[in-house]
N, C-alpha and C positions, 0 to 999 in steps of 0.2 A: 395455562401459562407455559411458555418456553423460557428456560433459564440456563445460563452458564456463568462461569466466572473466569476471568482472564487466566488465573492460575491453573484452571482445569483444562485449558486448551493447549494442545501440543503444538509447538512451533514447527514450521517448515523452514529448513535452512536452504537459502538460495546459494548456488555455487558461484565461484569466481567466474567472471571478473566483477560480479556485482554482489558480493556477500552481504546478506542481511537475513533477518528472521521475520517470517510472516505468520500471523495467526488469524485463522478464520473464526471470528467471534460469533458472527451470526450469518449463516448461509443456508441455502436450501439443503445442502448435504451434511450440515452439522446440526443445528438446532431447529431447522425447518422454516427459516424465514422465507417468505414467498416473493416479496417485491423489493427487498433491500438486502444488500450485502454489507456487512461491517467487519473490518479487519484491523489488525494492528501491524504496523511495519516498524521494525527496529533496524535502522540503518547503522552499520558499524562505523566507527570513526575512520575517516579517510576513504569511505566507500560511497556508492550511490546506487540507486535502482537503475535498471535498464530503461532507456527512453522507449516509451510505447504509447499506444492509444487504444481506446475502446470505441468502436463505431456506434454502438447503441447505448452506451452507459455514461451518464454524468457521474463524476466522482468528486467528492468533497473531502478535503484533508483538514484535520485539526491537530496542531502540534501540541503534544502533551509535555514533552521535555526535550532539552537539547537545542542546538542552533544549527542552521544550515540554510539551504536554498531549495525552493521549489521552482521548477521550470515548467511553464505551460505555453505551448506554441513558441513564439519568439521572445516571451517575457521571462525574466529570471528575477525572483524576489527573495530577499533575505527573510527568514522566518525564525521564530522562537516560540516558546510556550505561549499558547493563547492565539496564535495565528490561525486563520481559516482561509483556505484557498479552494476555488472551484475550477475543475477542468471539464469543459463542455464535451459532449460526445464527439468523437473523431479528432480531438485535439491531443497532440503528443504531449506527454508530461513525464517528469522525472524528479525524484527526491535526491538531493546531493548533501553529503555530510563531510566537509573538509575539516571539521573540528576534532577535538580530542575526547568527546563523550558521545554516547549513543544518541541518535536523533530518533525519538519515539513519536510516531504519528498514527492517529486513528484515521482510517480511511473508510468512506462509505460510498456505495455505488447503487444507483437505481437506473434501470431495473437490476435485479440481482444477477451476479455473474453465474455462468455455467462453469462447473469445476474444470472441465477439460480446456475450455477457452482461457480460464484464469491461468492454469499451469503453463500453457503455451505462451501466452502474452507476456507473462512475468518471468519467462525463461527459467523454470524450476527444474528442468531436466539437464543433466550433464551432457555436454557435447560428446559424441562418440569419438 
């Protein structure tokens, strides 16, 4: 069995202009999941993720708490706790939080992300 708990996973802080916290809950480089990546995205009030796509990965979003929007392609949908959204491979997507509380979203992708690709796509490096 491979096991972890959210409280045991160190968050990665994404820099401005898209500040948010990301946690790799299940990944090949964390607990050794092979075919699926599961993460937690906590989007700060007034912030959003960078718009991006994954050529080979389908991504599913489940809103745990907060309210905001998820953009997939040309569609923008209001979401709140319990909302589920699918972004097909190659489709640009983005989490947006114009509200006053953190937007907390469980994200899963198949096939699992490669760490290097994840970091680049999600702009986790500070611009020089």
